DRENTISE-710238 format. One line per 5 residues: their letters; for each residue x, y, z of N, C-alpha, C, CB. Coordinates in steps of 0.2 Angstrom, whole numbers. Atoms other than C-alpha are relative to their C-alpha. Last residue first. Glycine has a CB too. Layout:
REM DRENTISE-710238
A	X Y Z X Y Z X Y Z X Y Z; ...
***
This chain:
REM DRENTISE-710238
KTVAV	5 -6 -1 674 200 376 3 4 1 -5 0 5; -7 -6 0 680 183 368 -5 6 1 4 0 -9; 1 -6 -1 670 167 369 5 4 2 -4 0 3; -6 -4 -5 675 150 364 -5 7 -2 10 1 -4; 0 -7 7 662 138 360 6 5 5 -11 6 -2
GQNAI	9 -3 0 665 120 367 3 6 -2 -5 0 8; 5 -2 -6 684 116 372 -7 1 1 1 6 2; 1 5 -5 688 105 357 -1 2 6 6 -3 0; -5 -2 -6 685 121 346 0 -8 5 -4 8 4; 3 -5 -6 677 114 330 4 -2 6 -9 -2 3
KVDVA	2 5 -6 685 110 314 -3 4 7 6 -4 1; 3 -3 -7 678 115 299 3 -3 5 -8 0 0; -3 4 -4 685 114 280 -1 2 8 7 1 -3; 1 -4 -7 673 121 268 5 -7 3 -10 1 4; -2 -6 1 673 116 248 3 4 9 -7 4 -3
SAPLR	-6 0 6 668 100 247 3 6 1 -3 -1 -8; -6 3 -4 656 102 261 6 -1 -3 -2 -6 2; -1 5 2 646 115 251 5 -4 3 0 1 -6; -7 2 3 642 129 263 0 -7 -3 5 1 5; 1 9 0 622 133 266 9 1 -6 -12 -4 -6
LKIAV	-3 2 6 623 152 272 3 -8 0 7 6 -2; 0 6 -1 612 161 286 3 -2 -9 -7 -4 4; -2 1 6 613 178 293 1 -9 -2 7 5 -1; -2 5 2 604 183 306 0 -1 -5 -2 -4 2; -4 2 8 603 200 312 2 -5 -1 6 4 -2
VTGGG	-3 6 0 593 199 331 3 2 -9 -6 -8 2; 0 5 4 586 214 340 5 -4 -4 -2 2 -2; -4 -1 6 582 222 355 -1 -4 -6 7 -1 2; 1 -7 3 569 217 368 8 -2 -3 -1 8 7; -1 -5 -6 568 202 382 1 7 -4 7 -2 5
PAHSL	4 3 -6 570 188 368 1 5 5 4 -7 3; -4 4 -5 578 198 353 -4 -2 5 5 3 2; 0 -3 -2 566 206 336 3 -7 9 -7 4 -1; 4 0 -6 569 199 322 2 1 6 -2 -3 0; 0 -5 -5 578 205 305 -6 -4 5 -1 7 -3
TLTGG	8 0 -6 582 190 294 4 6 5 -1 -11 6; -4 -3 -5 598 188 281 -8 3 2 7 6 -3; 7 -6 -1 597 175 267 3 4 7 -11 -6 1; 3 3 -6 612 165 259 -6 6 2 5 -1 7; 5 6 1 617 163 239 -4 -1 7 4 -7 -3
LANAR	-4 7 -3 632 173 244 -4 -5 -2 0 0 8; -5 0 5 624 190 232 5 -7 2 6 8 -1; 1 5 5 610 185 244 4 -2 -5 -4 2 -2; 2 5 0 619 192 258 -3 -5 -4 -1 0 3; -6 3 -1 626 207 251 0 -9 1 2 3 6
EAMGR	-4 -2 7 611 212 245 6 -4 -1 2 7 -1; 3 8 5 604 208 261 2 1 -5 -8 -1 -1; -2 9 -5 617 218 270 -4 -4 -4 -3 0 10; -8 4 3 616 233 256 1 -6 4 8 5 4; 0 5 9 597 234 258 5 -2 1 0 5 -9
LGFSD	2 7 -2 601 237 279 0 -3 -8 -8 0 4; -5 3 -4 614 251 276 -4 -7 -1 1 2 7; -5 2 4 605 258 262 2 -3 1 4 3 -1; -3 6 -4 588 262 274 5 -2 -4 -5 -5 2; -8 -2 -4 586 280 269 1 -6 1 1 4 6
PKSRD	-4 0 7 567 275 257 9 1 3 -3 8 -4; -1 -6 -2 563 265 274 4 2 -8 4 0 8; 5 -4 6 556 248 266 1 8 1 -8 -3 1; -2 2 7 569 239 275 -3 5 -3 -1 -8 -4; -3 -4 3 564 246 292 2 -1 -5 4 1 2
TAHIG	3 -7 6 550 237 293 5 6 -2 -7 5 5; 3 2 8 559 221 296 -3 6 -2 -6 -8 0; 5 4 2 565 231 312 -2 -3 -4 -3 0 1; 6 1 7 579 239 320 -3 -6 -1 2 1 -6; -3 3 8 588 242 336 -4 1 -5 1 -9 -1
QGDDT	6 -1 6 577 247 351 1 -2 -6 -1 6 -1; 2 -7 1 592 240 363 -6 0 -4 5 3 -3; 6 -2 -5 598 223 367 -5 10 2 4 -3 8; -1 -8 -7 609 219 356 -7 -2 3 0 12 -4; 6 -1 -5 611 202 344 2 5 4 -2 -6 3
IKLSL	0 -6 -4 621 200 329 -5 1 6 0 5 -4; 7 -4 -3 619 182 322 4 5 3 -6 -3 6; -4 -7 -3 633 176 309 -8 0 1 6 6 -5; 5 -4 -3 626 156 304 3 4 2 -3 -1 5; -4 -5 -4 635 143 293 -3 6 3 5 3 -3
IGRAR	3 -6 1 623 130 287 5 5 5 -9 -1 3; -1 -5 7 632 113 281 -1 6 1 -4 -2 -5; 5 6 8 622 101 297 5 6 -5 -14 0 -2; 5 5 -1 629 116 309 -3 -5 -5 -6 4 2; 2 4 6 642 130 309 -4 -3 1 4 -4 -4
QLRVT	-2 8 0 643 145 321 -3 -5 -6 -3 -4 8; -4 4 8 648 162 321 -1 -7 2 10 1 -3; -1 5 0 639 174 336 2 -5 -7 -6 -2 2; -1 3 6 641 190 340 2 -6 -1 3 4 -4; -4 7 0 634 197 357 -2 0 -10 -6 -8 6
VTKAD	0 3 6 630 216 361 3 -8 -1 3 4 -2; -3 8 0 626 224 377 -1 -2 -9 -6 -5 5; -2 -1 -7 617 241 385 8 -6 -4 -8 -4 8; -2 6 -4 610 245 367 5 2 7 2 -5 -6; 0 -2 -7 604 263 361 1 -7 5 -7 5 1
AHKAI	4 6 -4 599 254 344 1 2 8 5 -9 -1; 6 0 -3 603 269 334 -4 -5 3 -2 1 -5; 3 -6 -1 621 273 330 -8 1 2 1 4 -8; -3 -5 -2 630 260 336 -5 8 0 6 0 -4; 0 2 -6 620 246 334 2 7 4 3 -6 2
NTLAE	8 1 1 619 251 314 -2 1 10 -2 -10 -5; 1 -10 1 636 254 314 -6 0 2 1 3 -9; -1 -5 -6 637 237 322 0 5 -1 5 -1 5; 6 1 -5 626 229 307 2 3 9 -3 -10 -1; 4 -5 -3 638 237 297 -6 -3 4 -2 3 -4
QAIRF	0 -7 0 651 228 301 -4 4 2 1 3 -6; -1 0 -8 645 212 305 2 6 -2 6 -4 4; 6 -1 -3 637 214 284 0 3 9 -4 -8 -1; 2 -5 1 657 217 280 -9 1 3 0 1 -8; -3 -6 -2 663 204 287 -5 7 1 5 1 -5
LAAAQ	1 2 -5 652 192 279 2 4 4 2 -6 1; 6 -1 1 656 199 262 -3 1 7 -3 -5 -4; -1 -9 0 675 200 267 -9 1 0 4 5 -11; 0 -1 -8 672 179 272 1 10 -1 10 -5 5; 7 3 -6 663 176 257 1 4 5 1 -10 3
DPHLD	4 -6 1 677 188 244 -7 -3 4 -2 0 -10; 0 -7 -3 690 177 253 -5 4 0 4 4 -4; -2 -3 5 682 160 249 3 10 2 -6 -2 -4; 4 -2 5 680 151 265 4 5 -6 -6 4 4; -2 -1 7 690 139 273 -7 3 -4 3 -7 -3
LDKVN	6 2 5 684 140 292 2 3 -6 -8 3 3; -2 -1 5 695 135 307 -5 1 -6 4 -4 0; -6 -2 -3 690 136 326 4 3 -7 5 -8 4; -4 -1 5 671 140 323 7 -1 2 -2 5 -2; 0 8 -1 660 134 339 6 0 -5 -7 -5 -2
SEFSC	1 4 5 659 154 341 2 -9 2 4 3 -7; 1 7 -1 654 166 353 1 -2 -7 -7 -2 4; -1 4 8 662 185 352 -1 -6 0 6 0 -2; -6 7 1 657 198 365 -1 -3 -6 -1 -7 5; 2 2 4 651 217 367 6 -9 0 0 5 -6
PIGAQ	-2 7 -3 652 228 381 -3 -4 -9 -6 -3 9; 7 5 -1 647 246 372 4 -7 2 -5 0 -8; 1 0 -8 660 260 373 -7 -5 3 -2 7 3; 8 -1 -2 657 263 355 -1 0 6 -4 -6 -3; 2 -7 4 676 264 349 -9 2 3 -1 -2 -10
TAFEK	-4 -8 -4 681 252 363 -3 5 -4 10 0 0; 0 0 -7 669 238 362 2 7 0 4 -6 3; 7 -4 0 667 240 340 1 2 8 -8 -5 -3; -2 -7 3 687 237 341 -7 3 0 5 1 -8; -4 -3 -5 685 221 352 1 8 -2 7 -3 -1
VQWEL	5 0 -7 671 214 341 4 4 5 -2 -7 4; 7 -5 2 680 219 325 -4 1 5 -4 -3 -5; -4 -9 1 696 210 331 -6 5 0 5 2 -8; -3 -1 -7 684 193 334 3 8 2 6 -6 1; 7 1 -2 675 194 317 4 2 9 -5 -7 -2
AVPLG	2 -6 2 693 195 310 -6 4 4 -1 -2 -7; -5 -5 -3 700 180 320 -4 6 0 6 1 -4; 2 -3 -10 682 172 317 7 1 3 -4 -7 6; 4 -3 -2 684 177 296 0 -1 9 -6 -2 -4; 6 2 0 701 171 293 -7 1 1 1 -3 1
FDLVS	-3 5 -5 720 175 297 -8 -3 0 3 3 8; -5 6 3 720 186 280 0 -6 5 9 3 -1; 4 3 5 704 195 285 5 -6 -3 -3 6 -6; 2 4 -4 716 203 300 -4 -5 -3 -1 2 5; -3 4 2 722 214 286 2 -5 3 4 2 -1
PRLDL	-1 1 -7 706 225 289 5 -6 -3 -6 -2 5; -1 8 -1 702 231 273 6 -3 3 0 -4 -7; 2 3 7 697 249 268 0 -7 0 4 2 -6; 7 -1 0 695 253 288 0 0 -11 -2 9 5; 3 4 -3 713 245 292 -8 0 -4 2 1 8
SIRHV	-2 5 3 722 254 279 -6 -6 3 8 -1 1; 6 1 8 712 269 284 2 -7 -3 2 8 -7; 6 0 -4 720 266 304 -4 1 -7 -1 7 8; 2 8 -4 737 262 299 -7 -2 2 3 -1 7; -1 5 4 740 278 289 -2 -9 0 7 0 0
ADITR	5 0 7 734 287 300 -1 -2 -5 0 2 -3; 6 2 -4 744 281 315 -8 0 -5 -1 5 5; 0 7 2 758 283 302 -6 -3 4 8 -5 2; 0 0 7 754 302 302 -2 -8 0 8 3 -4; 6 -2 1 752 303 319 -4 -2 -5 1 6 0
DVLSD	4 5 -5 770 298 323 -7 -3 -3 -2 4 6; -2 5 4 776 308 308 -4 -6 3 8 -1 1; 6 2 6 767 321 316 0 -6 -4 0 6 -6; 7 2 -2 777 317 332 -5 -1 -5 -4 4 4; 1 6 -3 793 318 325 -8 -4 1 3 0 5
VYAAK	0 4 7 790 334 317 0 -8 0 8 3 -4; 4 -2 3 787 341 334 -2 -2 -7 0 4 0; 5 5 -6 801 332 342 -8 3 -3 3 3 10; -1 6 3 812 341 327 -3 -6 3 8 -1 -1; 1 1 9 805 358 329 0 -8 -2 8 5 -6
QHLTS	5 -1 1 809 356 348 -5 -1 -6 1 5 2; 1 5 -2 827 351 344 -7 0 3 5 -1 4; 2 8 5 828 364 333 -3 -5 3 4 -4 -3; 5 0 4 821 378 348 0 -6 -6 1 6 -4; 7 3 -2 831 370 360 -5 1 -5 -2 4 6
DGEPL	5 -2 0 849 373 354 -8 -5 0 1 4 -6; 1 -7 -1 862 369 364 -7 5 0 4 2 -6; 2 1 -6 866 351 360 -5 5 5 5 -1 2; -4 -3 -5 867 355 343 -5 0 7 3 8 -3; 1 -6 -2 857 343 332 5 2 7 -9 0 1
RAALM	-4 -4 3 865 328 324 -2 8 2 -1 -2 -7; -9 3 -5 857 315 333 2 4 1 6 -3 -2; 1 0 -5 840 325 327 4 -1 4 -4 -2 0; -4 -7 0 847 320 311 -3 4 7 -3 5 -8; -7 -4 1 847 304 313 1 5 0 2 -1 -5
ALAMK	-4 2 -6 830 303 321 7 -1 -2 -1 -7 2; 4 -7 -3 820 312 304 5 -3 8 -13 2 1; -3 -7 3 831 300 293 0 5 7 -6 5 -7; -6 1 -1 822 286 305 6 5 -2 0 -7 -3; -1 1 -8 805 293 305 7 -2 2 -5 -5 3
IATLN	-2 -7 -2 808 298 285 0 1 10 -8 5 -3; -7 -3 4 810 279 281 1 8 2 -1 0 -10; -5 5 -6 795 273 293 8 4 -4 -1 -12 -2; -2 -2 -8 785 285 283 5 -2 6 -5 -3 3; -2 -4 2 789 279 265 0 4 7 -3 3 -5
GGLDD	-10 2 0 787 262 271 2 6 -2 4 -7 -7; -2 5 -8 769 266 278 7 -1 0 -3 -9 1; 0 -5 -5 765 275 261 3 1 8 -7 1 0; -6 -5 3 772 263 250 -1 5 6 -1 3 -8; -7 1 2 767 247 259 3 6 -2 1 -5 -5
HIERA	-6 2 -6 754 253 269 4 -2 -1 -2 -5 5; 3 -6 -5 743 265 257 5 -1 6 -10 -1 2; -5 -4 3 748 252 242 0 6 6 -2 2 -7; -6 2 -3 739 237 253 6 6 -3 2 -8 -3; -1 1 -6 724 247 256 9 -1 1 -5 -6 2
IRERE	-3 -5 -4 723 255 240 1 -1 5 -1 5 0; -6 -2 3 722 237 232 2 7 3 -2 0 -6; -4 6 -4 711 229 247 8 4 -5 -3 -10 -3; -2 -2 -5 699 243 242 7 -5 3 -5 1 4; -2 -6 0 699 240 224 3 3 7 -4 4 -4
QEKVK	-10 1 3 698 222 228 1 7 -1 2 -3 -9; -4 2 -4 681 226 240 8 0 -3 -2 -6 2; -2 -6 -3 675 239 225 4 -3 7 -7 6 2; -6 -4 2 676 226 214 2 5 4 -1 3 -6; -5 4 2 666 212 221 6 6 0 -1 -5 -6
EIHAT	-6 -1 -6 655 227 228 5 -6 -1 -5 -1 9; -3 -7 -3 651 231 211 3 0 8 -7 7 0; -7 -2 4 650 214 204 2 6 4 -2 3 -7; -4 4 -1 635 210 217 8 1 -3 -4 -5 -1; 3 -2 -6 625 224 213 6 -4 3 -8 -2 3
LEALR	-5 -8 1 629 221 194 0 1 8 -4 7 -6; -6 3 1 620 201 199 6 8 -1 0 -6 -9; -4 1 -5 607 209 209 7 -1 -2 -4 -5 5; -2 -5 -6 603 220 196 5 -3 6 -6 2 3; -4 -3 1 602 207 183 4 4 5 -3 2 -4
ARSAR	-5 5 1 591 195 194 8 1 -3 -3 -5 -5; -1 2 -9 580 211 198 6 -5 -1 -8 -4 4; -4 -7 -2 579 213 179 2 0 6 -4 8 -1; -9 0 3 576 195 177 3 6 1 2 -3 -9; -1 3 -4 560 196 189 8 0 -1 -5 -7 0
VELQE	0 -3 -5 553 210 181 5 -4 4 -6 0 3; -6 -5 2 555 201 165 1 3 7 -2 7 -6; -4 5 3 543 185 173 9 7 -4 -6 -7 -8; -2 5 -6 532 194 179 7 0 0 -2 -6 0; -2 -5 -5 529 206 163 5 -2 6 -5 3 2
LKSET	-8 -1 3 530 188 154 2 7 3 1 0 -9; -6 3 -4 516 185 168 8 0 -3 -1 -8 1; -2 0 -6 507 199 164 6 -5 2 -5 -2 4; -1 -6 -1 504 197 146 5 1 6 -5 3 -1; -9 0 4 505 178 145 1 7 2 0 -2 -12
INSMI	-4 -3 -3 488 178 158 7 1 -2 0 -2 4; -6 -3 3 474 173 148 4 6 5 -1 3 -6; -2 -6 3 459 167 158 9 1 -1 -4 5 5; -8 0 4 451 153 164 1 5 -1 2 -5 -6; -1 -2 7 434 153 174 8 0 -2 -2 8 0
GEWQV	-3 -5 -1 426 143 189 2 5 -6 4 -2 2; 2 -7 6 414 131 191 5 4 2 -8 4 0; -1 -5 0 421 112 198 -3 5 -5 6 -1 -1; 0 -5 6 414 98 201 2 5 3 -7 1 -4; -1 -5 0 420 82 211 -1 6 -5 4 -1 3
TGDEL	-4 -4 5 409 67 208 4 7 3 -5 2 -5; -8 -1 -1 405 56 222 4 3 -5 3 -6 1; -1 10 3 386 48 216 9 2 3 -2 -3 -13; 5 6 -4 379 63 226 4 -7 -2 -9 -1 -3; 9 2 1 388 77 220 0 -6 3 -3 0 -9
RHPTS	1 8 1 406 84 230 -9 -1 -3 1 -5 9; 4 1 -5 408 105 229 0 -8 -3 -7 4 0; 2 7 -1 424 113 222 -8 0 5 6 -4 5; 4 1 -11 426 133 220 -2 -8 -2 -11 6 3; 7 4 2 436 137 201 -2 -2 9 3 -9 -8
RLNIW	3 -5 -8 450 151 199 -5 -4 -1 -2 9 0; 9 1 0 462 145 181 -3 0 8 -2 -9 -5; 2 1 -7 476 154 176 -6 -2 -1 1 5 6; 7 -1 -1 484 154 158 -3 -1 9 -5 -6 -5; 1 3 -8 502 156 152 -8 2 2 6 3 7
KVDKW	5 -5 -3 501 154 132 0 0 7 -7 -2 -1; 0 1 -9 515 146 121 -6 6 4 9 4 2; -2 -6 -4 512 149 102 -2 -4 7 -5 7 -2; -7 3 -2 511 138 87 3 5 4 5 -3 -8; -4 -5 1 494 148 83 9 -1 1 -2 5 5
AEVWI	1 -4 6 483 133 80 2 6 0 -6 2 0; 0 1 4 492 122 93 -1 5 -6 -3 -3 1; 5 2 4 491 130 108 2 1 -8 -6 5 3; 2 -1 8 502 123 120 -4 3 -5 0 -4 -2; 3 3 5 500 129 137 2 1 -6 -7 0 -1
RGEWN	1 0 6 508 135 154 -3 -4 -7 5 1 -1; -3 4 4 503 136 170 1 4 -6 -4 -6 0; 0 -3 7 492 144 183 7 -4 -4 1 9 1; -7 5 1 483 134 197 2 6 -5 -1 -10 -4; -4 -6 5 470 142 208 6 -3 -2 2 7 5
WSWLS	-5 3 4 457 127 215 4 6 -3 -2 -5 -4; -1 -2 4 447 133 230 7 -1 -6 -2 4 2; -3 -6 1 446 121 243 1 4 -7 6 -2 4; 6 -2 3 436 104 242 1 8 3 -8 -5 1; 3 -4 -6 449 98 254 -6 4 -2 6 5 2
AASAD	0 1 -5 452 84 243 -3 4 6 5 -1 0; 5 7 0 446 89 227 1 -4 8 4 -7 -6; 5 -4 -2 458 105 229 -8 -4 2 -1 4 -6; 2 -4 -5 472 96 233 -6 1 1 2 5 0; 1 5 -5 470 83 218 -1 4 8 7 -6 -2
MAEQY	5 5 -1 468 96 208 -3 -4 5 2 -4 -4; 4 -5 -4 484 107 214 -9 -4 -2 2 9 -3; 1 1 -7 492 90 211 -3 8 4 8 -2 3; 5 5 1 486 88 192 1 1 11 3 -10 -5; 7 1 2 493 105 187 -5 -5 4 0 -3 -6
SARDE	4 -3 -3 507 104 196 -7 1 1 1 4 -1; 3 2 -7 511 88 188 -2 5 4 4 -5 4; 6 3 -1 507 96 172 1 -2 8 -1 -6 -5; 5 -3 -4 518 110 171 -6 -5 2 -4 6 -4; -5 -1 -4 535 102 163 -6 5 6 9 6 -4
QLILE	-2 7 -7 525 93 152 4 2 6 6 -8 -3; -5 2 0 517 110 144 2 -7 6 3 7 1; -6 -2 -7 498 110 147 7 -3 -2 -3 -5 9; 0 -8 0 486 106 130 6 2 6 -8 4 3; -5 -1 2 488 88 134 3 7 -4 0 -6 -2
LFRHP	-8 4 -5 480 88 150 4 2 -6 0 -9 2; -3 -9 -4 466 100 141 6 -3 3 -7 4 9; -6 -4 4 466 84 126 0 8 5 -2 2 -9; -8 1 -1 458 74 139 4 4 -1 3 -5 -4; -1 -5 -6 440 82 139 10 -2 0 -5 -3 10
AAQLE	-4 4 -4 436 74 122 6 3 5 3 -4 -4; 0 9 6 419 76 114 7 -3 6 5 1 -13; 7 4 -2 419 91 127 0 -6 0 -6 2 -4; -2 3 -7 434 98 122 -3 -3 3 3 4 4; -6 6 0 428 96 103 3 -1 5 5 0 -3
SATIG	5 5 1 410 105 107 9 -5 0 -7 2 -9; 6 5 -4 418 119 114 -2 -5 0 -5 1 0; 7 -1 -1 431 122 101 -2 -1 5 -3 -4 -3; 5 5 1 448 123 101 -5 2 1 0 -5 3; 1 1 6 461 136 101 -4 -6 -4 6 1 -2
LLALC	-3 7 2 463 136 120 2 -3 -7 -4 -5 4; -4 0 -5 459 155 124 5 -7 -2 -6 0 8; -4 -5 0 449 161 110 5 -2 3 -2 6 2; -6 0 7 443 145 105 5 5 1 -3 3 -8; -3 7 -2 434 140 124 5 1 -6 -6 -7 -1
GDSLY	-4 -2 0 426 159 126 7 -5 -2 -1 3 6; -3 -1 6 411 153 120 7 3 -2 -4 2 -3; 2 -8 3 407 147 137 5 1 -6 1 6 5; -6 -6 4 412 128 141 -3 6 -3 4 -3 -6; 0 -7 3 401 118 153 5 3 -4 0 3 5
PFEVS	7 1 0 399 98 157 -3 10 -5 -2 -2 10; 5 -7 1 416 97 154 -6 0 -3 3 4 -3; 5 -1 5 422 79 158 0 7 1 -7 -3 -1; 0 -4 0 435 67 168 -4 4 -7 5 1 2; 1 -3 7 439 52 171 -2 7 2 -5 -4 -4
GDPLR	-6 -2 2 446 45 188 -1 4 -8 5 -5 0; -4 5 3 433 32 192 6 6 -2 -4 -4 -7; -5 5 -4 426 44 203 3 -5 -2 -4 -3 4; 6 6 -3 419 56 191 5 -4 5 -5 -6 -7; -3 6 -1 431 73 189 -4 -6 5 5 2 3
SFQYV	2 4 -8 420 87 186 4 -7 -3 -11 -1 3; -6 5 2 425 104 174 -3 -5 6 8 4 0; 4 6 -5 411 117 171 6 -5 0 -8 -5 -2; 3 6 1 417 133 164 -2 -5 4 4 -3 -3; 5 2 -6 419 151 161 -1 -7 0 -6 3 0
LGPTH	4 9 6 433 155 145 -4 1 9 9 -12 -3; -5 5 -3 441 173 149 -7 -5 -2 4 0 10; -3 2 3 431 189 151 5 -5 3 2 4 -2; -7 3 -1 416 189 160 5 -2 -5 -1 -6 4; -1 -4 -3 399 198 157 9 -1 5 -6 1 3
AAIAD	1 -5 3 393 186 146 3 7 3 -6 0 1; -4 -2 6 400 172 154 -1 5 -5 1 -3 -2; -6 -2 -4 391 175 170 4 2 -5 4 -4 3; 2 -5 -5 374 174 161 8 2 2 -4 -3 6; 0 -4 6 380 158 152 0 10 2 -9 -3 -5
LVTPQ	-5 -1 0 381 150 169 2 4 -9 3 -6 2; -5 -5 -7 366 153 175 8 1 -3 2 -5 9; 1 -7 1 359 149 158 3 4 4 -7 3 0; -6 -6 6 369 135 157 -1 6 0 0 -2 -8; 2 -3 7 361 127 172 4 3 -1 -5 3 -1
CPHM	3 -6 -3 374 120 186 -4 1 -8 7 7 4; -5 -8 1 378 104 184 -5 4 0 4 2 -6; 5 -8 1 369 88 191 6 6 1 -8 1 8; -4 -6 2 377 72 188 -7 5 0 5 -1 -7
***
C-alpha cells in the first residue's frame, strides 16, 4: 500500500468543500479508507475514525435501491481506470435524513493489484431536489399540455359536427326551398331569376365554406382510421401546395385510440404545413409503417426543410407542439437530414400488442400519389 501523503490531502481538503477521501479496493475485494478529511462527520454523520475502522459502513449508508449503481460505477472505474463519478442517496442516522451525495475520484492501480481512488464527496441535496422539482414541473406542464390538446381536439370535433349537422343541414334546407321558390318565379322576370340564381350560388359557396371549415376543425375521414386520413391529407396537400406528395404504408388496418390517431394526424399536418411554408421542396413523402410493435410515421422532403436547431428558436411553436404531441403519446419525435438534402420528421410510437390489430397489405407496400 502506498497512499498519498496525508499532508498533500490535508492541503487539498483545507481549500475544498465536502469530504476529501482516499478509497482502496484490495485484490481480495475488501475495501478501506486510508484517508478521510474532517468533512466526514458533516457529510456522512460518522467520524473519519469510525468509518476507517469499519469501511463497510459506507455501503450500508447508501439506500438499498442505489447500491447497485454505486457498485457498477466502482467496477467500471476499476476495470478501465477511468474517473469514478457517481451520485446517489444516503441515510444519515445522526439526523434521520436522506442526503444526495456526489463522489468524483481518479483511480490508479498499485503494485500489489489494489485499485486506489483519490477524490471528493459533496452534498448535492439542494441542487438535486431543485433538479427533481424542475423535472416534476416539466412533467406536470407536459401533462397539462397534453390535456389541453385533448380538450382542444374534443372541442374541435364538437364544433365541426355542430357546424356540419346544424348549419349544413339548414343551408341544405334553404337551398331546397330556394329551388322551389325559383321554380314559381314568373318566366319573363329576368331580374328576379338573376337574383334567385345569385342567392343560390351564395348558398352553394356557403355550403362549401361550411364543409371546408368542418374539415379543418376535424376531418371526418379520421373516422375511417389513420392510414385513410393520412392518404386523404397527402392528396389535399399536393392539391393545395402544388407539391407532388406520395403516401406509403404497410398498414392496411390500424386500431388506434381516437386521441392517438388525431395526435399523429395533427403532427403530420403541421409537418406538411412547415414544408409548404419553409422547405422550398420539390417532392414530399409520407410513410406510415409498423414493425416489431413500433408504429413509425416519417415525413420526408427534398428541400431545405427544418433542422434540429430550429427547435430552440423562440418562435418555433409548431415544432415544439409536434414534439409535445409525440411525448404525450409516449413516443418520440426526431428531426434529421434526408439523404441528398431535405429533412426527415420521424415519429415513433410503441404500441401494446393487446391494443393494436394490424393487417399487413397482401400486395406489399401501398403507394398513393
